[in-house]
N, CA, C and O of each residue as an XYZ file, in Angstrom:
732
protein
N     -18.883     16.446    -30.302
C     -18.918     15.021    -30.400
C     -18.214     14.392    -29.317
O     -17.099     14.752    -28.941
N     -18.906     13.408    -28.797
C     -18.252     12.725    -27.571
C     -17.200     11.749    -28.016
O     -17.368     11.186    -29.097
N     -16.224     11.512    -27.358
C     -15.055     10.635    -27.644
C     -15.465      9.183    -27.325
O     -16.073      8.909    -26.290
N     -15.120      8.275    -28.229
C     -15.508      6.839    -27.958
C     -14.758      6.432    -26.718
O     -13.578      6.752    -26.578
N     -15.440      5.705    -25.774
C     -14.815      5.147    -24.623
C     -13.975      3.903    -24.939
O     -14.459      2.888    -25.439
N     -12.678      4.050    -24.612
C     -11.782      3.017    -24.846
C     -11.162      2.531    -23.511
O     -10.468      3.313    -22.861
N     -11.381      1.301    -23.091
C     -10.854      0.823    -21.778
C      -9.801     -0.155    -22.152
O     -10.086     -1.091    -22.898
N      -8.507      0.017    -21.643
C      -7.622     -1.015    -21.704
C      -7.377     -1.573    -20.390
O      -7.143     -0.849    -19.422
N      -7.428     -2.972    -20.316
C      -7.227     -3.799    -19.077
C      -5.898     -4.306    -19.191
O      -5.628     -5.149    -20.047
N      -5.009     -3.838    -18.360
C      -3.479     -4.259    -18.320
C      -3.298     -5.090    -17.188
O      -3.635     -4.771    -16.048
N      -2.697     -6.291    -17.549
C      -2.401     -7.161    -16.436
C      -1.809     -8.445    -16.872
O      -1.183     -8.610    -17.919
N      -2.068     -9.347    -15.966
C      -1.415    -10.695    -16.320
C      -2.294    -11.795    -16.781
O      -3.126    -11.536    -17.650
N      -2.205    -12.994    -16.299
C      -3.096    -14.137    -16.689
C      -4.457    -14.005    -16.025
O      -5.417    -14.504    -16.613
N      -4.624    -13.455    -14.990
C      -5.891    -13.221    -14.402
C      -6.705    -12.063    -15.021
O      -7.899    -11.965    -14.740
N      -6.146    -11.238    -15.797
C      -6.637    -10.280    -16.687
C      -7.009    -11.027    -18.036
O      -8.142    -10.986    -18.516
N      -6.037    -11.655    -18.552
C      -6.110    -12.522    -19.698
C      -7.216    -13.525    -19.815
O      -7.804    -13.747    -20.873
N      -7.494    -14.174    -18.576
C      -8.504    -15.262    -18.493
C      -7.906    -16.663    -18.561
O      -8.589    -17.568    -19.040
N      -6.743    -16.887    -18.137
C      -6.109    -18.169    -18.061
C      -6.826    -19.016    -17.125
O      -7.292    -18.538    -16.091
N      -6.953    -20.338    -17.445
C      -6.575    -21.095    -18.608
C      -7.569    -21.118    -19.703
O      -7.302    -21.724    -20.740
N      -8.652    -20.526    -19.554
C      -9.733    -20.584    -20.500
C      -9.588    -19.747    -21.643
O     -10.102    -20.154    -22.685
N      -8.952    -18.593    -21.654
C      -8.811    -17.680    -22.731
C      -9.569    -16.472    -22.482
O     -10.405    -16.462    -21.579
N      -9.322    -15.311    -23.299
C      -9.974    -14.126    -23.088
C     -11.425    -14.127    -23.069
O     -11.991    -13.303    -22.351
N     -12.113    -14.963    -23.779
C     -13.580    -14.942    -23.828
C     -14.130    -15.253    -22.395
O     -15.312    -15.017    -22.148
N     -13.355    -15.740    -21.516
C     -13.958    -16.149    -20.266
C     -13.623    -15.147    -19.222
O     -14.154    -15.220    -18.114
N     -12.694    -14.131    -19.545
C     -12.163    -13.326    -18.599
C     -13.250    -12.317    -17.966
O     -14.388    -12.257    -18.430
N     -12.844    -11.556    -16.914
C     -13.667    -10.411    -16.401
C     -13.769     -9.362    -17.450
O     -14.821     -8.738    -17.585
N     -12.650     -9.115    -18.258
C     -12.497     -8.070    -19.219
C     -13.692     -8.365    -20.335
O     -14.372     -7.453    -20.804
N     -13.841     -9.633    -20.663
C     -14.834    -10.057    -21.752
C     -16.351     -9.699    -21.119
O     -17.210     -9.145    -21.806
N     -16.542    -10.043    -19.883
C     -17.777     -9.661    -19.348
C     -18.126     -8.116    -19.341
O     -19.212     -7.627    -19.652
N     -16.999     -7.452    -18.929
C     -17.098     -5.967    -19.113
C     -17.490     -5.457    -20.477
O     -18.335     -4.575    -20.632
N     -16.858     -6.034    -21.433
C     -17.096     -5.604    -22.830
C     -18.490     -6.030    -23.195
O     -19.066     -5.390    -24.075
N     -19.060     -6.985    -22.648
C     -20.444     -7.387    -23.015
C     -21.510     -6.451    -22.423
O     -22.649     -6.362    -22.881
N     -21.068     -5.790    -21.414
C     -22.009     -5.047    -20.456
C     -21.869     -3.518    -20.464
O     -22.514     -2.803    -19.697
N     -20.938     -3.023    -21.428
C     -20.706     -1.501    -21.297
C     -20.492     -1.099    -22.899
O     -19.952     -1.818    -23.739
N     -20.978      0.061    -23.085
C     -20.819      0.577    -24.447
C     -19.387      1.382    -24.621
O     -19.198      2.585    -24.442
N     -18.461      0.409    -25.009
C     -17.046      0.969    -24.955
C     -16.287     -0.234    -25.657
O     -16.724     -1.382    -25.728
N     -15.071      0.220    -26.167
C     -14.212     -0.702    -26.797
C     -13.136     -1.138    -25.529
O     -12.305     -0.389    -25.016
N     -13.379     -2.461    -25.207
C     -12.601     -3.022    -24.176
C     -11.514     -3.804    -24.711
O     -11.819     -4.736    -25.456
N     -10.125     -3.557    -24.425
C      -9.020     -4.067    -24.916
C      -8.319     -4.760    -23.854
O      -7.800     -4.164    -22.910
N      -8.300     -6.207    -24.029
C      -7.695     -7.034    -22.835
C      -6.226     -7.169    -23.264
O      -5.891     -7.760    -24.291
N      -5.385     -6.592    -22.425
C      -4.076     -6.726    -22.614
C      -3.326     -7.409    -21.297
O      -2.294     -7.007    -20.760
N      -4.061     -8.445    -20.967
C      -3.461     -9.360    -19.981
C      -2.511    -10.354    -20.718
O      -2.863    -10.906    -21.761
N      -1.243    -10.571    -20.117
C      -0.450    -11.554    -20.642
C       0.082    -12.458    -19.489
O       0.611    -11.996    -18.478
N      -0.108    -13.817    -19.734
C       0.146    -14.823    -18.869
C       1.676    -14.637    -18.435
O       2.597    -14.413    -19.220
N       1.780    -14.767    -17.081
C       3.112    -14.698    -16.485
C       3.784    -13.277    -16.328
O       4.925    -13.183    -15.875
N       3.094    -12.242    -16.690
C       3.587    -10.975    -16.604
C       3.682    -10.543    -15.086
O       2.886    -10.858    -14.201
N       4.883     -9.711    -14.954
C       5.112     -9.082    -13.612
C       4.839     -7.619    -13.783
O       4.773     -7.198    -14.938
N       4.685     -6.861    -12.868
C       4.575     -5.370    -13.108
C       5.691     -4.802    -13.877
O       5.491     -3.841    -14.620
N       7.007     -5.402    -13.730
C       8.070     -4.997    -14.666
C       7.718     -5.191    -16.061
O       7.863     -4.280    -16.876
N       7.261     -6.335    -16.377
C       6.781     -6.732    -17.855
C       5.790     -5.723    -18.258
O       5.932     -5.204    -19.365
N       4.721     -5.343    -17.443
C       3.664     -4.481    -17.769
C       4.277     -3.061    -18.064
O       3.906     -2.364    -19.009
N       5.236     -2.707    -17.175
C       5.830     -1.247    -17.394
C       6.567     -1.268    -18.723
O       6.556     -0.283    -19.461
N       7.207     -2.389    -19.027
C       8.122     -2.449    -20.212
C       7.237     -2.382    -21.545
O       7.719     -2.024    -22.619
N       5.939     -2.747    -21.386
C       5.112     -2.717    -22.626
C       3.969     -1.602    -22.544
O       3.072     -1.536    -23.385
N       4.068     -0.834    -21.585
C       3.174      0.257    -21.317
C       2.730      1.033    -22.473
O       1.540      1.146    -22.765
N       3.714      1.581    -23.149
C       3.544      2.376    -24.250
C       2.799      1.574    -25.463
O       1.811      2.033    -26.036
N       3.305      0.512    -25.731
C       2.720     -0.282    -26.867
C       1.386     -0.812    -26.515
O       0.512     -0.871    -27.380
N       1.165     -1.217    -25.260
C      -0.126     -1.805    -24.866
C      -1.163     -0.895    -24.334
O      -2.319     -1.309    -24.239
N      -0.862      0.272    -23.990
C      -1.818      1.278    -23.301
C      -1.781      2.590    -24.149
O      -2.723      2.917    -24.870
N      -0.646      3.314    -24.019
C      -0.650      4.636    -24.624
C      -1.019      4.531    -26.191
O      -1.780      5.354    -26.699
N      -0.549      3.675    -26.793
C      -0.716      3.485    -28.265
C      -2.314      3.626    -28.592
O      -2.719      4.263    -29.564
N      -3.062      3.044    -27.785
C      -4.558      3.062    -28.037
C      -5.318      4.282    -27.675
O      -6.506      4.414    -27.969
N      -4.603      5.206    -27.012
C      -5.251      6.361    -26.595
C      -6.550      6.218    -25.772
O      -7.547      6.900    -26.012
N      -6.492      5.358    -24.854
C      -7.645      5.055    -24.112
C      -8.214      6.162    -23.303
O      -7.525      7.139    -23.012
N      -9.477      6.036    -22.922
C     -10.087      6.948    -22.075
C      -9.898      6.466    -20.562
O      -9.780      7.264    -19.632
N      -9.882      5.055    -20.412
C      -9.725      4.499    -19.130
C      -8.690      3.386    -19.187
O      -8.467      2.774    -20.231
N      -8.019      3.119    -17.959
C      -7.135      2.078    -17.783
C      -7.528      1.366    -16.558
O      -7.628      1.965    -15.488
N      -7.765      0.044    -16.685
C      -7.858     -0.723    -15.437
C      -6.452     -1.532    -15.359
O      -6.117     -2.409    -16.156
N      -5.789     -1.134    -14.390
C      -4.462     -1.694    -14.113
C      -4.472     -2.689    -12.994
O      -4.869     -2.339    -11.883
N      -4.060     -3.902    -13.220
C      -3.926     -4.870    -12.282
C      -2.797     -5.772    -12.375
O      -2.618     -6.378    -13.431
N      -1.936     -5.949    -11.292
C      -0.835     -6.671    -11.311
C      -0.384     -6.932     -9.998
O      -0.997     -6.480     -9.030
N       0.752     -7.700     -9.866
C       1.429     -7.940     -8.611
C       1.557     -9.387     -8.165
O       2.557     -9.741     -7.539
N       0.583    -10.232     -8.463
C       0.628    -11.588     -7.968
C       1.991    -12.359     -8.486
O       2.746    -12.967     -7.727
N       2.178    -12.225     -9.932
C       3.361    -12.896    -10.339
C       4.673    -12.356     -9.781
O       5.668    -13.077     -9.704
N       4.666    -11.054     -9.384
C       5.843    -10.442     -8.689
C       6.080    -11.129     -7.376
O       7.200    -11.476     -6.998
N       4.931    -11.315     -6.677
C       5.098    -12.059     -5.272
C       5.580    -13.471     -5.480
O       6.477    -13.949     -4.786
N       4.921    -14.189     -6.524
C       5.290    -15.557     -6.706
C       6.753    -15.678     -7.094
O       7.393    -16.641     -6.672
N       7.269    -14.854     -7.796
C       8.576    -14.603     -8.204
C       9.669    -13.996     -7.213
O      10.864    -13.846     -7.467
N       8.988    -13.671     -5.998
C       9.770    -13.052     -4.875
C      10.534    -11.661     -5.325
O      11.680    -11.364     -4.989
N       9.728    -10.933     -6.090
C      10.274     -9.678     -6.456
C      10.082     -8.738     -5.200
O       9.157     -8.994     -4.430
N      10.891     -7.689     -4.963
C      10.624     -6.778     -3.808
C       9.322     -6.053     -4.052
O       8.890     -5.726     -5.157
N       8.712     -5.827     -2.798
C       7.591     -4.887     -2.863
C       7.943     -3.500     -3.264
O       7.116     -2.778     -3.820
N       9.148     -3.115     -2.994
C       9.532     -1.772     -3.464
C       9.552     -1.646     -4.896
O       9.247     -0.571     -5.411
N       9.913     -2.737     -5.655
C      10.015     -2.754     -7.057
C       8.596     -2.737     -7.610
O       8.285     -1.993     -8.540
N       7.734     -3.576     -7.016
C       6.253     -3.550     -7.454
C       5.627     -2.172     -7.319
O       4.938     -1.666     -8.205
N       5.913     -1.583     -6.130
C       5.259     -0.271     -5.795
C       5.819      0.771     -6.841
O       5.105      1.600     -7.404
N       7.053      0.646     -7.018
C       7.525      1.680     -8.073
C       6.968      1.410     -9.409
O       6.663      2.388    -10.092
N       6.792      0.226     -9.883
C       6.341     -0.024    -11.296
C       4.747      0.457    -11.283
O       4.285      1.119    -12.212
N       4.069      0.112    -10.292
C       2.644      0.500    -10.414
C       2.376      1.870    -10.337
O       1.525      2.373    -11.071
N       3.122      2.643     -9.383
C       2.986      4.078     -9.250
C       3.553      4.765    -10.649
O       2.954      5.724    -11.136
N       4.663      4.253    -11.222
C       5.219      4.793    -12.578
C       4.103      4.590    -13.617
O       3.907      5.473    -14.453
N       3.348      3.450    -13.605
C       2.283      3.358    -14.735
C       1.130      4.298    -14.404
O       0.543      4.910    -15.296
N       0.820      4.406    -13.163
C      -0.335      5.301    -12.688
C      -0.007      6.716    -13.179
O      -0.829      7.345    -13.845
N       1.143      7.195    -12.865
C       1.512      8.628    -13.138
C       1.706      8.811    -14.639
O       1.441      9.918    -15.109
N       2.163      7.791    -15.479
C       2.330      7.934    -16.813
C       0.877      8.055    -17.509
O       0.652      8.863    -18.410
N       0.018      7.253    -17.044
C      -1.401      7.175    -17.463
C      -2.066      8.488    -17.237
O      -2.774      8.964    -18.125
N      -1.880      9.113    -16.084
C      -2.471     10.340    -15.633
C      -1.884     11.512    -16.528
O      -2.634     12.389    -16.959
N      -0.620     11.505    -16.778
C       0.012     12.534    -17.676
C      -0.713     12.458    -19.028
O      -0.835     13.459    -19.734
N      -1.186     11.266    -19.371
C      -1.702     11.217    -20.770
C      -3.173     11.339    -20.767
O      -3.845     10.977    -21.733
N      -3.752     11.914    -19.546
C      -5.196     12.078    -19.318
C      -6.061     10.802    -19.475
O      -7.167     10.832    -20.014
N      -5.581      9.853    -19.050
C      -6.262      8.610    -18.945
C      -6.785      8.406    -17.456
O      -6.068      8.543    -16.464
N      -8.061      8.078    -17.434
C      -8.601      7.737    -16.213
C      -8.124      6.455    -15.675
O      -8.335      5.414    -16.298
N      -7.482      6.468    -14.535
C      -7.002      5.144    -14.016
C      -7.826      4.557    -12.956
O      -8.184      5.176    -11.954
N      -8.126      3.277    -13.234
C      -8.911      2.513    -12.167
C      -7.902      1.443    -11.704
O      -7.259      0.827    -12.554
N      -7.755      1.224    -10.522
C      -6.929      0.129     -9.940
C      -7.769     -1.132     -9.733
O      -8.797     -1.113     -9.057
N      -7.273     -2.291    -10.371
C      -7.870     -3.477    -10.123
C      -7.023     -4.078     -8.915
O      -5.808     -4.221     -9.050
N      -7.665     -4.427     -7.742
C      -6.798     -5.017     -6.682
C      -6.501     -6.466     -6.962
O      -7.380     -7.248     -7.324
N      -5.183     -6.820     -6.778
C      -4.868     -8.227     -6.935
C      -5.854     -9.168     -6.024
O      -6.296     -8.909     -4.904
N      -6.058    -10.267     -6.780
C      -7.053    -11.180     -6.305
C      -6.286    -12.032     -5.098
O      -5.076    -11.987     -4.879
N      -7.302    -12.848     -4.337
C      -6.841    -13.567     -3.266
C      -6.142    -14.785     -3.806
O      -6.446    -15.118     -4.952
N      -5.333    -15.433     -3.215
C      -4.655    -16.619     -3.534
C      -4.694    -17.626     -2.372
O      -4.705    -17.208     -1.215
N      -4.712    -18.861     -2.631
C      -4.856    -19.833     -1.519
C      -3.429    -20.575     -1.207
O      -3.219    -21.780     -1.069
N      -2.628    -19.611     -1.146
C      -1.092    -19.880     -0.738
C      -0.858    -18.896      0.442
O      -0.752    -17.687      0.237
N      -0.779    -19.449      1.691
C      -0.734    -18.508      2.698
C       0.544    -17.459      2.728
O       0.416    -16.323      3.185
N       1.675    -17.912      2.241
C       2.909    -17.011      2.280
C       2.725    -15.890      1.145
O       3.125    -14.736      1.300
N       2.084    -16.344      0.001
C       1.789    -15.184     -0.917
C       0.840    -14.291     -0.593
O       0.950    -13.089     -0.834
N      -0.301    -14.903      0.059
C      -1.471    -14.088      0.407
C      -0.977    -13.086      1.589
O      -1.495    -11.971      1.654
N      -0.106    -13.426      2.406
C       0.434    -12.435      3.375
C       1.213    -11.240      2.815
O       1.170    -10.134      3.355
N       1.910    -11.498      1.737
C       2.657    -10.414      1.069
C       1.595     -9.607      0.109
O       1.700     -8.401     -0.114
N       0.669    -10.352     -0.370
C      -0.394     -9.602     -1.291
C      -1.203     -8.633     -0.337
O      -1.551     -7.524     -0.745
N      -1.463     -9.023      0.796
C      -2.225     -8.136      1.758
C      -1.469     -6.796      2.010
O      -2.050     -5.711      2.016
N      -0.223     -6.938      2.202
C       0.714     -5.737      2.299
C       0.545     -4.973      1.010
O       0.228     -3.785      1.076
N       0.742     -5.595     -0.231
C       0.569     -4.798     -1.422
C      -0.854     -4.174     -1.573
O      -0.948     -3.062     -2.093
N      -1.887     -4.791     -1.173
C      -3.131     -4.240     -1.306
C      -3.348     -3.035     -0.340
O      -4.008     -2.043     -0.651
N      -2.756     -3.206      0.809
C      -2.798     -1.922      1.691
C      -2.065     -0.852      1.067
O      -2.569      0.270      1.108
N      -0.953     -1.016      0.495
C      -0.302      0.129     -0.201
C      -1.025      0.633     -1.381
O      -1.024      1.842     -1.611
N      -1.684     -0.253     -2.200
C      -2.569      0.185     -3.264
C      -3.690      1.057     -2.755
O      -4.010      2.074     -3.370
N      -4.279      0.691     -1.671
C      -5.245      1.685     -0.990
C      -4.691      2.999     -0.778
O      -5.359      3.991     -1.072
N      -3.509      3.100     -0.285
C      -2.792      4.480     -0.037
C      -2.505      5.174     -1.261
O      -2.733      6.379     -1.364
N      -1.959      4.403     -2.313
C      -1.814      5.007     -3.546
C      -3.027      5.574     -4.273
O      -2.947      6.640     -4.882
N      -4.126      4.878     -4.210
C      -5.484      5.233     -4.725
C      -5.931      6.551     -3.967
O      -6.442      7.495     -4.569
N      -5.720      6.546     -2.706
C      -6.139      7.787     -1.974
C      -5.284      8.952     -2.404
O      -5.784     10.055     -2.627
N      -3.897      8.690     -2.530
C      -2.994      9.789     -2.947
C      -3.405     10.401     -4.293
O      -3.333     11.620     -4.450
N      -3.813      9.624     -5.224
C      -4.139     10.062     -6.541
C      -5.622     10.131     -6.922
O      -6.046     10.365     -8.054
N      -6.378      9.890     -5.787
C      -7.818      9.964     -5.938
C      -8.474      8.974     -6.960
O      -9.425      9.285     -7.676
N      -7.872      7.766     -6.953
C      -8.275      6.733     -7.978
C      -9.323      5.792     -7.494
O      -9.277      5.374     -6.337
N     -10.262      5.438     -8.315
C     -11.158      4.413     -7.858
C     -10.462      2.922     -7.935
O      -9.538      2.659     -8.705
N     -11.005      2.067     -7.091
C     -10.441      0.688     -6.980
C     -11.619     -0.265     -7.281
O     -12.751     -0.136     -6.816
N     -11.217     -1.213     -8.098
C     -12.165     -2.427     -8.209
C     -11.543     -3.450     -7.287
O     -10.384     -3.826     -7.465
N     -12.285     -3.895     -6.322
C     -11.946     -4.752     -5.267
C     -12.105     -6.261     -5.612
O     -12.830     -7.002     -4.947
N     -11.349     -6.695     -6.746
C     -11.532     -7.976     -7.357
C     -11.332     -9.012     -6.213
O     -11.949    -10.072     -6.310
N     -10.519     -8.801     -5.130
C     -10.141     -9.648     -4.207
C     -11.419    -10.098     -3.347
O     -11.503    -11.231     -2.875
N     -12.336     -9.187     -3.195
C     -13.600     -9.433     -2.513
C     -14.358    -10.652     -2.951
O     -14.968    -11.350     -2.141
N     -14.313    -10.920     -4.317
C     -14.883    -12.074     -4.856
C     -14.284    -13.337     -4.258
O     -14.996    -14.333     -4.388
N     -13.198    -13.498     -3.670
C     -12.513    -14.647     -3.240
C     -12.475    -14.816     -1.745
O     -11.746    -15.674     -1.247
N     -13.286    -13.978     -0.961
C     -13.267    -14.251      0.356
C     -14.715    -14.427      0.801
O     -15.621    -13.817      0.234
N     -14.951    -15.339      1.909
C     -16.277    -15.578      2.347
C     -16.437    -14.471      3.361
O     -15.610    -13.587      3.583
N     -17.654    -14.638      3.971
C     -17.971    -13.682      5.080
C     -17.074    -13.679      6.342
O     -17.136    -12.760      7.159
N     -16.206    -14.777      6.484
C     -15.350    -14.796      7.564
C     -13.893    -14.589      7.165
O     -12.948    -14.911      7.885
N     -13.792    -14.056      6.026
C     -12.452    -13.570      5.615
C     -11.531    -14.837      5.096
O     -10.308    -14.737      5.000
N     -12.172    -15.902      4.811
C     -11.443    -17.204      4.388
C     -11.433    -17.144      2.890
O     -12.383    -16.620      2.310
N     -10.359    -17.676      2.187
C     -10.173    -17.685      0.787
C     -11.299    -18.691      0.286
O     -11.358    -19.812      0.793
N     -12.181    -18.308     -0.691
C     -13.079    -19.119     -1.212
C     -12.373    -20.045     -2.262
O     -12.423    -19.730     -3.451
N     -11.715    -21.186     -1.856
C     -10.842    -22.101     -2.809
C     -11.726    -22.728     -3.822
O     -11.174    -23.220     -4.806
N     -13.017    -22.782     -3.726
C     -13.826    -23.434     -4.874
C     -13.836    -22.504     -6.004
O     -14.066    -22.926     -7.137
N     -13.593    -21.222     -5.768
C     -13.381    -20.294     -6.920
C     -12.071    -20.248     -7.597
O     -11.932    -19.625     -8.649
N     -11.055    -20.920     -6.998
C      -9.754    -21.058     -7.625
C      -9.370    -22.414     -8.109
O      -9.841    -23.409     -7.558
N      -8.512    -22.514     -9.144
C      -8.045    -23.686     -9.647
C      -7.173    -24.284     -8.681
O      -6.889    -23.629     -7.678
N      -6.675    -25.518     -8.852
C      -5.834    -26.406     -8.016
C      -4.495    -25.698     -7.751
O      -3.797    -26.054     -6.802
N      -4.090    -24.609     -8.649
C      -2.873    -24.094     -8.324
C      -2.972    -22.929     -7.181
O      -2.007    -22.296     -6.752
N      -4.206    -22.788     -6.811
C      -4.442    -21.778     -5.666
C      -4.443    -20.349     -6.027
O      -4.569    -19.498     -5.147
N      -4.301    -20.013     -7.348
C      -4.103    -18.616     -7.856
C      -4.989    -18.114     -8.905
O      -5.460    -16.977     -8.912
N      -5.222    -19.123     -9.903
C      -6.086    -18.683    -11.059
C      -7.489    -19.020    -10.743
O      -7.756    -20.069    -10.157
N      -8.494    -18.084    -11.144
C      -9.871    -18.248    -10.889
C     -10.307    -19.410    -11.741
O      -9.667    -19.747    -12.737
N     -11.449    -20.044    -11.324
C     -12.204    -20.909    -12.143
C     -13.169    -20.053    -12.988
O     -13.303    -18.850    -12.763
N     -13.832    -20.689    -13.954
C     -14.892    -19.908    -14.715
C     -15.787    -19.111    -13.769
O     -16.003    -17.914    -13.958
N     -16.286    -19.775    -12.781
C     -17.123    -18.955    -11.794
C     -16.393    -17.944    -11.144
O     -16.934    -16.873    -10.867
N     -15.079    -18.207    -10.841
C     -14.344    -17.160    -10.232
C     -14.164    -15.788    -11.165
O     -14.125    -14.650    -10.697
N     -14.082    -16.060    -12.302
C     -13.968    -14.914    -13.294
C     -15.380    -14.193    -13.302
O     -15.391    -12.962    -13.292
N     -16.558    -14.893    -13.321
C     -17.734    -14.266    -13.315
C     -17.906    -13.405    -11.924
O     -18.484    -12.320    -11.874
N     -17.320    -14.056    -10.832
C     -17.429    -13.349     -9.655
C     -16.635    -12.098     -9.554
O     -16.970    -11.130     -8.871
N     -15.514    -12.183    -10.309
C     -14.665    -10.889    -10.548
C     -15.394     -9.842    -11.138
O     -15.423     -8.718    -10.638
N     -16.071    -10.188    -12.324
C     -16.765     -9.266    -13.014
C     -17.867     -8.531    -12.022
O     -18.082     -7.321    -12.100
N     -18.461     -9.294    -11.193
C     -19.534     -8.778    -10.380
C     -19.057     -7.680     -9.427
O     -19.892     -7.017     -8.812
N     -17.652     -7.446     -9.272
C     -17.122     -6.466     -8.375
C     -17.016     -5.221     -9.108
O     -16.691     -4.203     -8.497
N     -17.257     -5.189    -10.364
C     -17.103     -4.004    -11.124
C     -18.294     -3.067    -11.118
O     -19.337     -3.456    -11.642
N     -18.232     -1.970    -10.616
C     -19.281     -1.029    -10.636
C     -19.188     -0.210    -11.937
O     -18.229      0.532    -12.149
N     -20.190     -0.358    -12.789
C     -20.127      0.309    -14.124
C     -20.232      1.804    -14.048
O     -19.972      2.505    -15.026
N     -20.612      2.300    -12.889
C     -20.664      3.743    -12.604
C     -19.189      4.305    -12.601
O     -19.059      5.520    -12.752
N     -18.207      3.614    -12.459
C     -16.900      4.068    -12.584
C     -16.558      4.613    -13.926
O     -15.640      5.431    -13.983
N     -17.215      4.243    -15.076
C     -16.989      4.606    -16.308
C     -17.822      5.781    -16.854
O     -17.762      6.142    -18.029
N     -18.608      6.358    -15.914
C     -19.374      7.478    -16.293
C     -18.595      8.753    -16.120
O     -17.761      8.788    -15.215
N     -18.752      9.666    -16.785
C     -17.983     10.997    -16.882
C     -18.217     11.738    -15.507
O     -17.709     12.841    -15.307
């Protein structure tokens, strides 16, 4: 008997679907297009420290087959050190792998605030290294927000420069390769 596929999506407001709510999120689109139980555990305002603090309750408890882990933007906005963000993400990855959960990294999206985007580029480069180290697939959510010249597509972001519009969430879903969830 094959185990039911359970996908936990752990993140912040961009996983949750702010400001529209979870029904507009990329996780909701995933749920509509895959035979699996998709659990949206995005919480507005969460940093990676917050996500780590609730990891057992919001991930391990569900005994998921897959985890899509995405965070880091709120850390950057709050001027958390990159070392702390890296520690938190790596700790969650290692914890999930010890529990035999397939980890998929969701790359932090682009933001239309130059100083934040500069730091996020450094974080994304490190996430690429982490993914190589642990042989983890990446969903390049950030690709949805760049044009062919590498400029941020601000029309896909709300006036705050960080949260996606409804179309932005749709574009995020389009970055997900459903083959990532095949055994």
